C-alpha positions in Angstrom: 24.7 1.6 -1.6 24.7 1.3 2.2 23.6 -1.9 3.9 22.4 -2.6 7.4 25.7 -4.3 8.2 27.8 -1.7 6.5 25.8 1.5 6.3 28.4 3.2 4.1 28.7 0.6 1.5 31.1 1.1 -1.4 31.4 4.9 -1.8 32.4 6.4 -5.2 35.8 8.1 -5.5 34.2 11.5 -5.3 33.1 10.8 -1.7 36.6 10.0 -0.4 37.3 11.7 2.9 33.9 13.3 2.8 33.0 15.0 6.0 30.0 14.1 8.2 29.2 16.6 11.0 27.3 15.4 14.1 25.6 18.2 16.1 24.7 16.8 19.6 27.2 14.0 19.8 25.9 12.3 23.0 25.2 8.6 23.4 23.4 8.1 20.1 25.8 10.4 18.2 28.7 8.4 19.4 27.0 5.2 18.2 26.4 6.8 14.8 30.0 8.0 14.6 31.2 4.5 15.2 29.2 3.3 12.2 30.6 6.2 10.2 34.3 5.5 10.9 35.6 4.7 7.4 38.8 5.5 5.5 36.8 7.7 3.1 35.0 9.7 5.7 36.0 12.2 8.3 33.6 12.5 11.3 33.4 15.8 13.1 31.3 16.7 16.1 30.3 20.1 17.5 30.8 20.3 21.2 30.3 23.2 23.7 32.6 21.5 26.3 36.3 21.6 25.6 36.8 18.8 28.2 35.0 16.4 25.8 37.7 16.8 23.1 39.9 13.9 24.3 36.8 11.6 24.5 35.8 12.5 20.9 39.3 12.2 19.5 39.6 8.7 21.2 36.5 7.7 19.3 38.0 8.8 16.0 36.0 12.1 15.9 37.4 15.5 15.2 36.0 17.9 17.8 34.8 21.4 16.9 34.2 23.9 19.7 30.9 25.8 19.4 27.7 26.4 21.2 24.2 26.4 19.7 23.1 29.0 22.3 25.8 31.4 21.0 25.3 31.7 17.2 28.6 33.7 16.8 30.5 30.5 17.7 29.0 28.6 14.7 30.5 30.5 11.8 33.0 27.8 11.0 30.1 25.4 10.3 29.2 27.2 7.1 30.1 25.0 4.1 32.1 22.7 6.3 30.3 19.3 5.7 28.0 18.0 3.0 26.2 15.7 5.5 24.9 16.7 8.9 23.3 14.7 11.7 21.5 17.0 14.1 20.7 15.4 17.5 21.0 18.4 19.8 18.0 18.9 22.1 16.0 22.1 22.1 16.3 24.5 25.1 14.4 23.4 28.2 11.9 26.2 28.1 9.9 28.3 25.6 7.8 27.5 22.6 10.6 27.6 19.9 14.0 25.9 19.3 16.5 28.7 19.1 19.3 26.2 18.8 18.0 24.7 15.6 17.3 28.2 14.3 21.0 29.1 14.9 22.3 25.9 13.3 20.1 26.5 10.2 21.3 30.0 9.8 24.9 29.0 10.1 24.6 26.3 7.5 22.9 28.7 5.1 25.8 31.2 5.1 27.8 29.3 2.4 27.3 26.2 0.3 24.4 24.2 1.7 25.0 20.6 2.9 23.6 17.9 0.6 21.8 16.1 3.4 20.7 16.7 7.0 19.1 14.3 9.4 17.3 15.7 12.4 16.3 13.7 15.5 12.9 14.8 16.5 10.4 13.1 18.8 7.2 11.1 18.3 5.7 13.4 20.9 4.8 15.8 18.1 1.8 13.6 17.4 0.3 14.2 20.8 -2.4 11.9 22.2 -3.8 9.6 19.5 -6.1 7.4 21.5 -3.9 4.3 21.0 -4.3 4.4 17.3 -1.6 3.4 14.8 0.1 6.5 13.6 2.0 7.0 10.3 3.9 10.1 9.1 0.9 11.6 7.2 -0.9 12.3 10.5 -1.0 16.0 11.4 1.2 17.0 14.3 -0.7 17.9 17.5 1.9 18.8 20.2 0.4 18.9 23.7 3.4 19.9 25.8 5.9 22.7 25.5 8.6 20.1 24.9 6.8 18.8 21.9 6.0 22.3 20.6 9.7 23.1 20.6 10.3 20.0 18.5 7.6 21.0 16.0 9.3 24.4 15.7 12.6 22.7 15.1 11.0 20.5 12.4 9.7 23.7 10.7 13.3 25.1 10.7 14.6 21.9 9.1 11.9 21.9 6.5 12.9 25.5 5.7 16.4 24.2 5.0 14.9 21.4 2.9 13.0 23.8 0.7 16.3 25.6 0.1 17.6 22.4 -1.5 19.0 20.3 1.3 17.7 16.7 1.4 16.3 16.7 4.9 15.1 13.7 6.9 13.1 14.2 10.2 13.3 11.1 12.4 10.4 11.0 14.9 11.9 9.1 17.8 10.1 7.4 20.7 11.7 6.2 24.0 15.4 5.3 23.4 16.7 2.4 25.4 19.8 0.1 25.6 21.3 -1.9 28.5 24.6 -0.1 27.9 23.1 3.4 27.8 22.9 5.5 31.0 19.4 5.3 32.2 18.6 3.2 29.2 16.5 0.5 31.0 13.6 0.7 33.5 15.7 -0.9 36.2 16.0 2.3 38.3 12.4 3.2 38.0 11.5 -0.3 39.1 13.9 -0.1 42.0 12.1 3.1 43.2 8.7 1.4 42.9 7.3 4.1 40.5 3.7 3.1 39.8 2.0 2.6 36.5 -1.6 2.9 35.4 -4.3 0.3 35.9 -4.7 -1.9 32.7 -8.0 -0.3 31.8 -6.5 3.2 31.8 -3.0 2.4 30.5 -1.5 3.8 27.3 0.6 2.4 24.5 4.3 3.1 24.5 6.9 3.0 21.7 10.6 2.2 21.8 13.8 2.1 19.7 17.1 0.5 20.7 20.0 3.1 20.7 22.0 1.0 18.2 19.0 0.8 15.8 18.5 4.5 16.1 22.1 5.2 15.3 21.9 3.0 12.2 18.7 4.8 11.1 20.5 8.2 11.4 23.4 6.9 9.2 21.1 5.3 6.6 19.0 8.4 6.3 22.1 10.4 5.3 22.2 8.4 2.1 18.8 6.9 1.7 16.4 9.5 3.1 14.0 11.1 0.7 13.7 14.9 0.5 11.6 16.7 3.1 10.6 13.4 4.6 9.4 12.5 8.2 10.1 9.0 9.3 8.9 7.1 12.4 12.0 5.4 13.8 10.4 2.8 16.1 10.7 -0.9 16.7 7.9 -3.5 16.3 6.9 -3.5 20.0 3.2 -3.4 20.7 2.9 -2.9 24.5 1.2 -0.7 27.0 3.5 0.9 29.6 2.4 -1.3 32.4 3.0 -4.5 30.4 6.5 -3.2 29.4 7.3 -2.5 33.1 6.0 -5.9 34.2 8.2 -7.6 31.6 11.2 -5.7 32.7 10.5 -6.5 36.4 10.2 -10.2 35.6 13.5 -10.0 33.6 15.4 -8.3 36.4 13.8 -10.4 39.2 12.3 -7.5 41.0 8.7 -6.8 42.1 6.3 -5.6 39.5 5.3 -1.9 39.8 2.1 -1.0 41.7 -0.9 0.0 39.6 -2.8 3.2 40.2 -5.6 5.2 38.5 -4.8 8.2 36.4 -6.4 10.4 39.0 -4.0 9.0 41.6 -1.1 9.4 39.2 -2.0 13.1 38.9 -1.5 13.5 42.6 1.7 11.6 43.0 3.8 11.7 39.8 5.9 14.4 38.2 4.6 16.5 35.3 7.2 14.7 33.0 6.1 11.3 34.1 2.4 12.3 33.7 3.0 13.6 30.2 3.9 10.0 29.0 0.8 8.6 30.7 -1.5 11.0 29.0 -0.5 10.2 25.4 -1.2 6.9 23.7 -0.1 5.9 20.2 1.4 3.1 18.2 4.0 4.1 15.7 3.8 2.7 12.2 7.4 2.0 11.1 6.8 0.8 7.5 8.3 3.9 5.9 11.5 3.4 7.9 11.7 -0.2 6.7 10.7 0.5 3.1 12.6 3.8 2.3 15.7 3.4 4.5 15.6 -0.4 3.9 16.2 -0.7 7.6 16.3 -4.1 9.3 16.0 -3.9 13.0 18.7 -5.6 15.0 16.3 -5.4 18.0 12.8 -5.7 16.7 11.2 -5.6 20.2 12.2 -4.6 23.7 12.0 -8.2 24.7 15.0 -8.9 22.5 16.8 -5.6 23.2 16.6 -5.8 27.0 17.8 -9.4 27.1 20.7 -9.1 24.8 
């Protein structure tokens, strides 16, 4: 069985050179691919950009040219790989995720994969008043972005009911010092304000390396038709998180404003995070994936 140090573990002979397909092989996908590099596995990645092929090959990944926005380019995915990690984002507009729809249709054309892991978002829960939230809570998406993710989850479940062991990872804010835009340093440099303590909301995080590990572990350990909160143990409001980061980087703490003021000054995207408060319960991740966090809190992840 896999372990947190070696997510693949000792694989049976029947798994030799088994293929794993990564759809949406960005930063987290590349981190997952690194964990998957193994003599008995071949890692493939779907890319719509031919210029990425050298980068993927250098990482030990076989590139496949295809575009989720053009379903006719996905025909070769049918029956190609028994295990799939789907990290591609939905389109930037609309209420549905046509990209996940296209992927699911392509995978159903021939022999179904054994397992598929989908990277969703914790935003599907909507505003929860700062309560602790586990996976049994009904989804309540309050932004078009979250509604597209709910639609994608429904597509993945459709594949699960057809016999694929599907895992839906509900992911909060992804960070890492070596990830582009992966720390609050730039936001602090710009002096972007946060809410007053009495109006502030809880935020959730996961280090990119821990997320990559969760993706790989779910390929082998995920239970059928299962949603899993992939979050660390951090219990902080946004302002406290930003204050900690400012002190760590030796820069001024961000100014505090009211929600009414934020409505007048911040972008709709920034406001969306300030209007939703929840704390993710990660016990299912730890229990079912047997996941041990390398970075249990942002205090550890930002310092290392």
